[in-house]
N, C-alpha and C positions, 0 to 999 in steps of 0.2 A: 504494499500500499504506500502511496505517496501523496503528500499534501503540498500545494504550491500556492503562494500568494503573490499578487502583483499590484502595484500602485502607480498611478500616473497623475501628474498635476500640470495644469496649463499655466502659461505666462499670459495673464490678461493684459499686461501692458503691451505685449506684442500684438495681441489680437485687436486691441483698440487704438493702435497707433500712438501709444504713449499717453492717452488721455484717461482720466479716472472714469470708472464705470460702475454702475450698480446692477449690471445684468451680464449674463453670459455663463459659460461652463466654468467649473472650478476644478474638480478632480474626479477620478474614477478608481475603483478598486475591484479586484476579482480574487476569489478564493475557491480552489477546486481540490477535490480528492479523487484519486485514481486507484481502482482496485482491479486486479487482473492476474495473469499468469505469465511468468517469465521462464522460458526453457529453451536451450539450444540457441541462445542469442536472439530469441524472438519474444516479443511482449505483445499481448493483446488484453484489452480490458475495458471496463466501463468508467465513465467520468461523471461526477455530479458536482455542482458548485453553485455559487451565488455571486452576483456583482452589484455594484452600486455606482450611480453617477449623480453628482451634486452640482447645483448651480448656485450663483450668489445673488444676494439682494432681491430685486423685484422678480427674478426668475426662479426663486426658491421652490415655487409650486410645481416646477418641472422636474424636481428630483425623482429618481426612479431606482427601485431595487428590482432585480430580475434573477431568475433561476436559470441554470445551465444543466443540460443533461445530454449525454452522447457517449461515444466510444472511440477508441483508437487502436492502431496496430503499428508496431515498429520492429525493425530487424537490423542486426549488425552483421556486416560482411567485411572482415578485414579492417582496413582503415576507414571504411565507409559505414555510415548508418543512415537508414531511410525510414520514413514513416508518415503517418497522416492521422487526422481525426476529423470527426463530423459531430457538430454540436447544434442543439436547438436552444434558442433564447426566448424566454417568455417573461413578461413583466409580472411581478408578485405584488408590488405596491407602487402606485403612481397616481397623482392628481391630474396633471396636465403634461404628460410626457411628450417630449419632442425628440426622443431617442429611439433606437431600433428595438422593435418588438416583433413577436411572431416570426422569428428569423431563423435561418439556417446559416451556419458558418463552417466552411470547409477549409482545412489547412493540409498542405503537403510540404515536407521538409526533408532536407539532405544535409549531412554533416561529414566532414573529413577530419581525421585525426592527423595532426602534424607531428613533427619530430618528438620522440620520447613520450608521446601521448600525454603531454603537458599542455598542449595547445589544440584547440579545435576551431575550425572555420565552417560556417554553415550558411545555408540560404533557405528561404521558405517562400511559398506563395499561398495566398488565401483568397477566398471569395465569399462575400456576404450577400444575402438576399432576404429582405424582410419588409416590415412596415414602419414608416415614420408617422408620428402623431396618430397612433392607432385608435385613440379615443376621439379623434376629431376629423376623420376622413380617410385614414389609413393610406397615405401616399406610398406607393411602391418605391422602395429604395434598395439599390444593389450596386455592387462594384468590386473591383479586385484590389488586392494589396500584395506587397512583397517586401522582403527584408533580407539583409545580410548581416552577419554578426561574427564576432571573434570571442572565444573563451580562453583565458590563460590562467593556469593554476599558479598562484603566487605564494602558496603556503598551505599549512594544515592547522586545524584546530581540533585538539584531542587526537585520538588514535587514527580515525578514518575520515574525518570531516574535512573536505577540501575547501579552501578559500579561493574563490575564483574572481578574476577581473573580467568583467563583461563590457563589451562595447559593440555598438551596431547602428544601423540605419534602417528605419521603417518608412514605407510609403503607402498611402491609402488614397483611393479615388472612389467617390460615391456619386451616383446619379439618382436624383429623386424626381419621380413623375407624379404630378398632381393635377388638380383642376386648372391651375394657373399656368401650366406648361411644365417643361423639364428644366431642372437646375442641376449643375454639376459643380462639385468642389473636391479639392485634393489637399493633402498636407504631408509634410515630411517630418519625421521625428528622429533626432540623433540622441544617443544616450551613452553613458558610461557609468559603471557602478561596480560594487563588490557584493558577492553573495557567498553564503556559507551553507553547504548541504548538511543537514542534521540527520542523525540516525546511526545505526551500527554498521552499515555498509554503504558503499558508494552506489548512487543511482545508476542503473544500467542505461547506456545510451539509447537502447531500443525503447526503453520506457519514456525517456525524454522526447524522443521523436514522435511518440504516440500521445503526448500530452495535449491538453486543451489549448487552442489559440488564445492569445491575449485579446480580450474584448474591450478593454478600457480605451485604447486609442481610437478604435472604431466608434465607440459610443460618444466620445468627446467630439469627434468630427461630424457625426450625423446631424446635429442641430444646424450646422452651417450649410447643409445641403438643401435647406428649405428656402 
């Protein structure tokens, strides 16, 4: 079993051209649990989780919490690892949500182990298809995303817990079709950070390849497709 959490926060000063604002997206979080079977360098299993997106000020009524359920499969073959997952996203609490609901999110991922298996480079592609503003007209919203990342082991904590330096670039593009026509928006996210894997053994790469896609960046972008 594996548990993973992700958190993303926006820079409102960048969104609003440096002007103070009392509306807009603030942050997003996701927590998932994976249960399955790992044998012969292959992992398959189910995924359940929850997410939340929050707005600021006058837009606080658009806050939404949502559930995630799905499954994934991953495989390791020498220096390479491959995998994918398919998730369903549905709102569990929302007053006036402008984010993605009744959605399907598919992810495909590949990763290569570099020298001494202390560095890993990977790429992924995803596609989202769902409804925006589901309680006010359900505009169809869909689009692709992609990313590239590097993971470097920089130490250990305890006997088996790797300390990893993570850096990458994510790109997402969404098209929203509603009564007023079609709107398109896109965004790029660059990140760098440190993570620690907890537990008595290292997480198999096949299991990471089968993990749930990160929905926070997608949910933060969705309101701007309107």
